[in-house]
ZAVODREN-928505 format. One record per residue: x, y, z of N, C-alpha, C, CB in turn; residue in three letters. Coordinates in steps of 0.1 Angstrom, whole numbers, plus 5000, padded with zeros to 4 digits. Glycine has a CB too. Layout:
N
XYZXYZXYZXYZALA ...
***
This chain:
320
598850430552597650360550597150350535596550420558MET 597450460527597050450513597650340505597350580506PRO 598750280510599450180503598950040507600950180506TYR 597950030516597549900521596449830513597049920535CYS 595949900503594849840496595349740486594049950489GLU 595049610487595449510478594749520464595249370483PRO 595449480454594949470440594649330437595849540430SER 593449290434593049160430593749110418591549140429ARG 593849200408594449170395595949150397594249280385LEU 596649250404598049240406598449120414598549360413ARG 597649090425597948970433597748840425596948970445ALA 596748830417596548710409597648690399595148720402SER 598048810393599148800383600448760390599348940376LEU 600748810402601948780409601948630413602148860422GLU 600848580417600748440421600848350409599448420429LEU 600148380398600148300387601548290380599148350377GLY 602148400379603548400372604548330381604048550371VAL 604448350394605448280403605248130403605348340417THR 603948090405603647950406603947880393602147920410ALA 603547940382603847890368605347870366603247970358GLY 606047970369607547970367608147860376608148100370ALA 607647840388608147740397607847600391607447750411MET 606747570386606347450380607247420367604847440376VAL 607347530359608147520347609647480351608147640339LEU 610147550361611547530365611747380370611947620376GLY 610747330377610847200382610847100371609647170392TRP 609947120361609847030349611147030341608647070340VAL 611747150339612947160332614047090339613347310330LEU 614147100352615147030360614946880358614947060375MET 613746830358613446690356613946640342611946650358TRP 613546720332613946690318615446690317613346780309LEU 616146780324617646790323618346670329618046920329SER 617646590337618346480343618946380333617346400352LEU 618346370321618846290311620046350303617746250301GLY 620346480306621446550299622646560308620946690294ILE 622446620319623546650328623046690342624546750323SER 623546630352623046670366623546800370623446560376TYR 624746840364625246970366624247080361626646990359SER 623647050349622647140344621447140353622247100330LEU 621047030358619947020368620147110380619746880372THR 621347100385621647190397621747340393623047140403LEU 622147360381622147500377620747560376622847510363LEU 619847470370618447510369617747520383617647420360LEU 618347460393617847460406617847600412618547370416ALA 618847680408618947820413617747910411620247890408VAL 617347930398616148010396614847940401615948030381PRO 614847810401613647730406613547760421613747580403THR 614647760428614647790442614147930444616047780448THR 614548030436614048160437612548170436614748250427GLY 611948100427610548100426609848040438610048020413PHE 610447940444609947880456609947980468610647750460LEU 611148050469611248150479610148260478612648210479VAL 609948290465608948400462607548350466608948440447ARG 607248220464605948160468605848170483605848020463LEU 606948150490606848160505606548300509608248110511PHE 607148400502606848540506605448580502607848630499LEU 604848520492603448540489602648480501602948480476ILE 602948360505602348300517602548400529602948170520GLN 603648460530603948550541602948670541605348600541HIS 602748730529601748840528600348790531601848900514ASP 600048670526598748620530598548610545598548480523CYS 599548570552599448560566599248700573600748510572GLY 599648800567599348940572598048990567600549030568HIS 597348920558596148960553596249080543595249010564GLY 597449080536597749200528597849160513599049260532SER 597749030510597949000495596649010487598448850494PHE 595548950493594248970487593349050496593548830484PHE 592249100492591349180500590649100510590349260491ARG 590148980506589348900515590248810524588348820507ARG 589948800536590748720546590648570542590248740560ARG 589448530538589248390535590148350523587848360531LEU 590248430513591148400501592548400506590948510490VAL 593048500514594348500519594748370526594548620528ASN 593748330535594048210543594148080535592948200554ASP 593248070525593347940518594447940507591947920511TRP 594748050502595948060493597148030501596048190486VAL 597248090513598348070522598547920526598248150534GLY 597447860529597447710533597947630521596047670538ARG 597447660509597847580497599347600495597047620485ALA 599847720496601247740494602147680505601547900493LEU 601547670517602247600528602647460525601447610540GLY 601847390516602147260512603447250504601047190504VAL 603647360495604847360487606047410494604547460475LEU 605847500504606947560512607247480525606647700516THR 606547370527606647290539606447360552608047230539LEU 605547460551605347550563603847550566605847690560THR 603447490577601947500581601547640583601747420594PRO 600647680575600247830574599747880588599147840564TYR 598747820594598247880606599147880618596947800610ASP 599947770618601047760629602047870627601747630628TYR 602547890614603547990612602948130613604047970597TRP 601748150609601048280609600948330624599648270604LYS 600648240633600548280647601948320653600048170656ARG 602948240650604348270655604848400649605248160652ASN 604548420636605048540629604348670634604848530614HIS 603148660638602448770644603048810657600948740646ALA 603448710665604148740678605548800675604448610686ILE 606148760664607448820660607248970657608048750648HIS 606249000650606049150647605649230659604849160637HIS 605049160669604649240681605749250691603449170688ALA 606849170689607949170699609349200693607949040706THR 609449210680610749230674611549350680610549250659SER 612749320683613649420689613449440704613349550682GLY 612549360710612349370725613149270732610749360728ASN 614149310739615049210746614349130757616149290752LEU 613149180762612449110772611449020767611849210782ASP 611249010754610248930748610848850736609049010743ARG 612048800738612648710728612148570729614148720730ARG 612348500717612048350718611048290709611748320732GLY 610148380703609148330694609348390680607748350700VAL 609548310670609648360656610848440654608448440654GLY 611948430661613148510659614348420660613248620669ASP 615548480657616848410658617248430673617948470649ILE 617548310680617948320694619248400695618148180699ASP 619148510703620348590705620548620720620148730697THR 621648590725621948620739622648750741622848510744LEU 622548810752623348930756624648870761622649010767THR 625648960762626948930766626948870780627949050766VAL 626148930789626048880803625348740803625348980811GLU 624348720795623648590795624648480790622448600786GLU 625448520780626348420774627448380785627048480762TYR 627948480792628948460802628448380814629548590807ARG 627148390817626448320828626248170825625148390832ALA 626348140813626148000809627347910813625847980794ARG 627147780815628247690817629047680804627647550821SER 630247610805631047600793630247520782632347530796TRP 629447420787628647340777627547430771628047220784LEU 626947520779625947600773626547700763625247680784GLY 627747750766628347850757628747770744629647910763ARG 629247650745629547570733628347550725630147430737LEU 627247520731625947490724625547620716624847450733GLY 625747730722625347860716626247890704625347970726TYR 627547860706628547880695628247790684629947850700ARG 627847670686627447580675626247630668627247430681LEU 625247670676623947720670624247840661623047760681TYR 625247920665625548040657626548020646626048150667ARG 627047900645628047870634627247880621628747740636HIS 627847950611627147960598626747830592628048030588PRO 627547720594627147590588625847540595628247480590PHE 625647570608624447530614623347630612624647510630VAL 623547760613622547860611621947860597623147990614MET 622747840587622247850573622347720566623047950566PHE 622647610573622747480566621847380573624147430565GLY 622347330585621647230592620347280598622547170604VAL 620447400603619247460610618047480601619647600615GLY 618147540589617047550580616447410576617447630568PRO 617347320573616847180570616047120581618047090566ALA 616547140593615847090605614447160607616647110618TYR 614447290605613247370607612147330597613547510606MET 612447320584611447300574611047150572611947350561PHE 612047060575611746920573611246850586612946850568PHE 611646900597611246830610610446920619612446790617LEU 610947040623610247120633608847160628611047250635GLN 608647190615607347230610606347110609607547290597HIS 606846990611605946880610605146860623606746750607ARG 605746900634605046890647605247010655605446760655LEU 604247090658604347220665604547200680603247310662PRO 605547140684605847110698606047250705607047020700VAL 605447260717605547390724604347480721606847450722GLY 603447440713602247530709600947480716602147530694GLN 601047410727599847360733598947470738600147270744MET 599447590742598647700747597747750736599547810753ARG 598147740724597347790713596247690709598247810700ALA 596047580717595047480715595247400702593647550716LYS 594147380695594147290684594647340671592847230682TRP 594647470669594847530655596247500650594647680656LEU 597347520657598647490652598847340648599747530662PRO 598247250657598347110654597547070642597847030666TRP 596347120641595547090629596147150616594047160630MET 596747260617597547320606598647230602598047460609SER 599447190612600547100609600146970603601447080621ALA 599146910609598746770605598146780591597746710615ILE 597246880589596646900575597646920565595647010576GLY 598647010568599747030558600546910555600647140563THR 600846830566601646700565600846610555601846640578ASN 599546590557598846500549598846550534597346490554VAL 598646680532598746730518600046710512598346880518ALA 601146730520602546710515602746570511603546750526ILE 602246480519602346330517601646290504601846250528ALA 600446350501599746320489600446380477598346380490LEU 600946500478601646560467602946490463601846710470LEU 603646460474604946390471604746250466605746380485VAL 603746180471603346050465603046060451602245980473SER 602246160447601846170433603046200424600746280431ALA 603946290429605146320422606046200420605946440428ALA 606246120430607046000429606445900420607245940443ILE 605045890420604445800411604645840396602845790414TRP 604645970394604846020380606246010375604346170380LEU 607246050384608646060379609645950385609146190381VAL 609145890396610045790403610745860415611045740393GLY 611145770424611745820437613045890434611845710447LEU 613945830427615245880424615246020418616045790416GLY 614546030406614446160400613746270408613646150387PRO 612746230416612146330425613046380435610946260432PHE 613846300441614846340451615946430445615446220459LEU 616346390433617446470426616946610423617846390414LYS 615646620420615146750416614746830428613946730406VAL 613946770436613246850447614146880459611946780451HIS 614946780462615746800475616646920474616546670477LEU 617446940463618347060463617547190463619247050451PRO 616347190456615547310456615047350470614347290447VAL 614547250477613947280491615047310501613147160496THR 616247240500617347270509617847410507618447170507LEU 618047450494618547580491617547690495618947590476LEU 616247660492615247760495615147780510613847710490ALA 615247670518615247690533616447770538615347550539ALA 617547750532618747830536618547980532620047770530SER 618048000520617848140516616848210525617448140501MET 615748140529614748200537615348240550613648100539GLY 616048150557616648180570617648300568617348060576VAL 618448300558619448410556618648540555620248380543TRP 617648550547616848670546616348720559615748660536LEU 615748630567615248660580616348710589614448540586PHE 617448640588618648680597619048820594619748580595TYR 619348850582619848980578618949090581620248980563VAL 617649070581616649170584616649220598615349120580GLN 617149140607617149180621618549160628616149090629HIS 619549120621620849100627621849180618621248950628GLN 621949310620622849390612623549490621622149460601PHE 624549560616625449630624624849750632626549690615GLU 623849820626623349940632621949910639623150050622THR 621649780641620349740647620249800661620149590647VAL 619049830666618849870680617749780686618450020680GLU 618149730698617149660706616949720719617549510707TRP 615749720725615449780737614749690747614549910735LYS 614849730760614049660770612649710770614749680784ARG 611749640777610349670777610049820779609649590788ASN 610649880789610250020792610650120781610950060804GLY 611550090773612050180763611550140749613550190763ASP 610950020748610549970735609250030729610449820735TRP 609250070717608050110710607950040696607950270708THR 606750010692606549940679607150010667605149910677LEU 606950140666607450210654608950230654606750350653HIS 609450260666610950270667611650140664611350330681GLU 610950030669611549900667611549870652610749790675ALA 610449910645610349880631611549950623609049930625ALA 611750080626612750160619614150130623612450310621LEU 614350100636615750080641616049930643615950160653LYS 615049850643615349700646615149620633614349660656GLY 614749680622614649600609615449680599613149590605SER 616049600590616949660580616249690567618149560577SER 616849770559616449790545617549720537616349940541HIS 617249590534618249510527618149550512617949350529TYR 619049640508619049700495619649610484619749840495ASP 618849520478619349420469619349470455618549290471LEU 620149410446619949430431618549400426621049360423PRO 618149460415616749450410616249300409616649510397GLY 617149210403616649080401616449010414617749000393VAL 617249030424617148970437615949030444618348980445LEU 615649160442614549220448613249150443614449370445ARG 613249120430612049050425611848910431612149040409TRP 612948830431612848700436612448700451614148620434PHE 612948800458612648800473611448890476613848860480THR 610648930466609349000467609449120476608348900473ALA 610549200475610749320482610749310497609649420478ASN 611049180502611049160516612249240523611249010520ILE 613249280514614349360519613949500524615349380509GLY 612749550520612249670525611549640538611249740515VAL 612249580547611749520559611349620570612649420565HIS 612049740570611649840580610249890577612649950580HIS 609949910564608649960561607549850563608550010546VAL 607949730560607049620563606649610578607649490558HIS 607649630586607349630601606649750605608649620609HIS 606749860598605949980602604549950599606450100594LEU 604249880588602849850584602849720576602149970576CYS 602549610583602549480577601349460567602549370587SER 600449550566599249540557599649590543598049610563ARG 600849640541601149680528601649560519602349790528ILE 600949540508601449420499602849450495600449410487PRO 603549340493604949350489605149430476605649220488TYR 604149420467604249490454604049640455603349430444TYR 603849690467603749830469604749890478602349870474ARG 605649810483606649850493607649950486607449740499LEU 608049920473608950010466608350150464609449940453ARG 607050150462606350280460606550370472604950260456GLN 606450300484606650380497608050450497606450290509VAL 609050370493610450430492610550540482611450320489LEU 609850530471609850630461609250760466609150590448ARG 608150740473607350860478608050920491605950820481ASP 608750840498609450890511610950850510608750830524TYR 611650930502613050890499613950870511613650990490PRO 613650950522614550940534614550800540614051040544HIS 613450720537613350580543614350490536611950530541LEU 614850530524615850440517617150420525616150500503ARG 617450520533618750520540618650470555619350660540HIS 617450450559617250400573617550250573615750420578VAL 618550210582618950070583619350000570617750000589GLY 619950080561620350030548621549930549620650140538ARG 621349810543622449710543622549670528622149590553VAL 623749670523623949620509624249470509625049700502THR 624249410497624549270496625849240502624349220482LEU 626849320498628249300503628349320518629249390496LEU 627649420523627749450538627049340546627049590541GLU 626049280540625249180547626149060551624149130539SER 627149030544628048910547628648930561629148900536VAL 628949060564629649080577628649050589630049220578ARG 627349050586626449030597626548890604625049050593SER 627248800597627348660603628148660616628048570593VAL 629048760617629848760630629148830641631148840627ARG 627948890639627248960650626448850657626349070645PHE 626848820669626248700676625748730690627148590676VAL 626248840696625848870710625449020711627048840720LEU 624549050720624049190722624849250734622549200723TRP 625549350732626249420742625349530747627649480737ASP 624749510759623849610765624549740769623049550776GLU 625849740772626549860776626749950764627849820783LEU 627149890753627549970741626349970731628749910734ARG 625249900734624049900726624349860712623350040727GLN 624949750710625349700697625549550697626549770691LYS 625449490685625749350683627249340681625049290671LEU 627849240688629249210687629549070684629949260700ILE 630849040681631248900678631748830691632448910668SER 631948700690632548630701633948690705632648480698PHE 634748720695636048770698635948900705636848790685ARG 635048990701634949120708634449100722633949210700GLU 633649000725633148970738634348930747632048870738ALA 635248850741636348800749637248920752637148700741GLU 637449020742638249130745637749220755638449210732ASP 636449220758635849300768636149260783634349310766LEU 636649140784636949080798638049160805637348930797ARG 
***
């Protein structure tokens, strides 16, 4: 709890530096169009990093952890949602459900990566198994899927009728603001230059966001439980990874790799998560996944309830 107190100065500095760097990167990309499009795409890499970081500031706002006042968190989050193509209130609700159900096999389906057990996969028709294999293919999971989610799925919160009007108002309001911002940008620089600059940044940022979320809950030593055995704290420590990234990547990803601590207490601002690891060194080794090790997580696609581990399609076939 001592780490949960936000700092107004630190939060304002983090927001200002990240937003300013994002705008500067975008302008430099636009200016580089007259020099070389290869240079433009090269500049897209850091610009994408700043956009991802803005999304993670929005993420902290959704938890009420970035600023002290809820109203400030919510309106900063809504404004950032226009840049990240993510309706804030709609996403905030689904993400809260994710935190309340993460690692619970009986409460899958909201705010997470769809994951079948071995038995559920075998019970599907051949067409159902093919669909799941396609969904789990890296090209779909980290390419087509993120583009669909941020460009289409977030525009209309289908399936959120039980939440009444808030998700729809959030989506529609964000859509209108996006349309106004995009129209202004196209009026200033032209349609062609806008697409050449903004499209690669948003596509790459969407893929990076999904990858981060994937690695944080789909790794070799993850543990998932059924309702009777599931507890929030155990799910945080054993169902969320410590994605131990190099320093530069930690900065761009706003310490989201310290995900097990974040799930233990989502009210800790991201700029204090590293302090928790320094004060409690044993947490550094819990669920630790390095950048190189994370690449292997792509093959973990099915949960084997007998062996209590994620396995590949090939391993599932060998179990027959």
